[in-house]
C-alpha positions in Angstrom: -1.9 -41.0 13.7 1.4 -40.5 11.8 0.0 -41.7 8.4 -3.1 -38.9 9.1 0.2 -36.4 9.4 2.1 -37.7 6.6 -1.0 -37.5 4.4 -2.4 -34.0 5.9 1.7 -32.2 4.9 1.9 -34.7 1.6 -1.7 -32.8 0.6 -0.4 -29.0 1.6 3.0 -29.3 -0.1 1.1 -30.9 -2.8 -1.5 -27.8 -2.6 1.4 -25.3 -2.1 2.9 -26.7 -5.7 -0.4 -26.1 -8.0 -1.1 -22.8 -6.4 1.8 -21.9 -7.9 0.8 -21.4 -11.4 -1.8 -19.3 -10.3 0.4 -16.6 -10.6 -1.0 -12.2 -10.2 -0.1 -9.6 -12.8 3.2 -7.3 -11.5 2.8 -5.0 -13.9 2.6 -1.2 -13.0 -0.3 0.3 -15.1 1.4 3.6 -16.5 1.9 6.8 -14.2 -1.2 9.2 -15.5 0.2 12.3 -13.4 1.9 11.6 -10.2 0.6 13.8 -7.3 2.7 17.1 -7.4 3.6 17.2 -3.3 6.9 18.9 -1.7 10.0 17.4 -1.8 10.3 16.3 2.1 6.5 15.2 1.3 7.4 13.4 -1.8 9.6 11.2 0.6 7.7 10.0 3.0 4.9 9.1 0.5 7.4 7.3 -1.1 8.9 5.3 1.4 5.7 4.6 3.3 2.5 4.7 0.9 3.1 4.2 -2.7 3.4 0.7 -3.2 -0.4 0.1 -2.2 -0.9 3.9 -3.7 0.8 4.7 -6.5 1.6 2.8 -10.1 5.5 2.7 -9.0 4.8 -0.8 -6.9 7.8 -2.7 -6.0 6.5 -6.2 -5.8 8.9 -7.7 -3.6 10.1 -11.5 -4.4 7.7 -13.4 -2.1 4.9 -11.4 -4.2 5.1 -14.3 -6.8 4.8 -16.5 -4.5 1.2 -18.5 -3.5 -0.9 -18.1 -1.2 1.2 -14.5 -0.3 0.9 -13.0 -3.9 -2.5 -13.2 -4.4 -3.0 -11.1 -0.4 -0.5 -8.6 -1.6 -2.0 -8.1 -5.0 -5.2 -7.8 -3.1 -3.9 -5.0 -0.6 -2.7 -3.3 -4.1 -5.4 -3.1 -5.7 -7.9 -2.0 -2.4 -5.2 0.3 -2.0 -5.5 1.8 -5.9 -8.4 2.0 -5.7 -8.7 3.4 -2.3 -6.2 6.2 -3.3 -3.8 6.1 -6.0 -1.0 8.8 -6.2 -0.3 8.1 -9.9 -3.5 9.1 -10.7 -3.6 12.6 -8.5 -4.6 14.5 -12.4 -7.7 12.5 -12.4 -9.3 13.6 -9.0 -11.1 17.3 -9.2 -10.5 19.0 -6.6 -12.9 18.1 -4.0 -11.7 14.9 -4.9 -8.9 15.8 -3.6 -9.6 17.6 -0.6 -11.3 14.8 0.5 -8.7 12.2 0.3 -6.0 14.2 1.7 -8.3 14.6 5.1 -8.4 11.2 5.0 -5.3 10.1 4.7 -4.1 12.7 7.9 -7.0 11.3 9.6 -5.8 7.5 8.5 -1.9 9.3 9.4 -2.8 10.7 12.8 -4.7 7.6 14.0 -1.8 4.7 13.2 -3.9 3.2 11.0 -1.7 4.0 7.7 0.7 2.4 6.5 -0.8 -0.8 8.4 1.7 -2.9 10.8 1.6 -5.8 8.5 2.9 -3.9 6.1 5.7 -2.4 8.2 6.7 -5.9 9.6 9.1 -6.5 6.7 9.0 -2.9 4.9 10.2 -1.3 8.5 11.5 1.9 6.6 7.8 2.6 6.0 7.1 3.3 10.1 6.5 7.4 10.0 7.9 9.1 13.5 5.7 11.6 15.3 7.6 14.4 12.9 6.8 12.2 9.5 2.9 12.1 10.6 3.3 15.8 11.1 4.9 17.2 8.0 2.1 14.6 6.2 -0.2 16.7 9.1 1.0 19.5 7.8 0.9 19.6 3.7 -2.6 17.8 4.4 -3.6 21.3 5.8 -1.8 23.5 3.4 -3.4 21.9 0.2 -6.9 21.8 1.8 -7.1 24.9 3.8 -8.4 22.8 6.8 -7.5 21.5 10.0 -8.3 17.1 10.1 -10.7 16.0 12.0 
């Protein structure tokens, strides 16, 4: 039994070391046309959303350590694909309104930012006032109440 544990630990260590050879790209793409939000909204977005939903990701030290780096890179890729505030200018009015409505809905139900992001970034946790500020902004921008 002891030998099996030693072999398992050795295999795990070798796998982690070999995994470090598969690096992720942490160079952010250029900002094309950032969202123009009022200062209070901009502050909230930068604090709680921009790491995954913009081309201004701040890559933490652990983003260089596989396999955690792979998970982070995937989250950022998916976040940017879903909504990217750094390419906001490329969205037409209809898409902007849709993205704002989706954002308001996700924020209202507490799905954004995700709980696992907040674990490592406690400053990203949204207060009720933050949620209301974002809701009011989306209503102002779209002329509709979020559903």
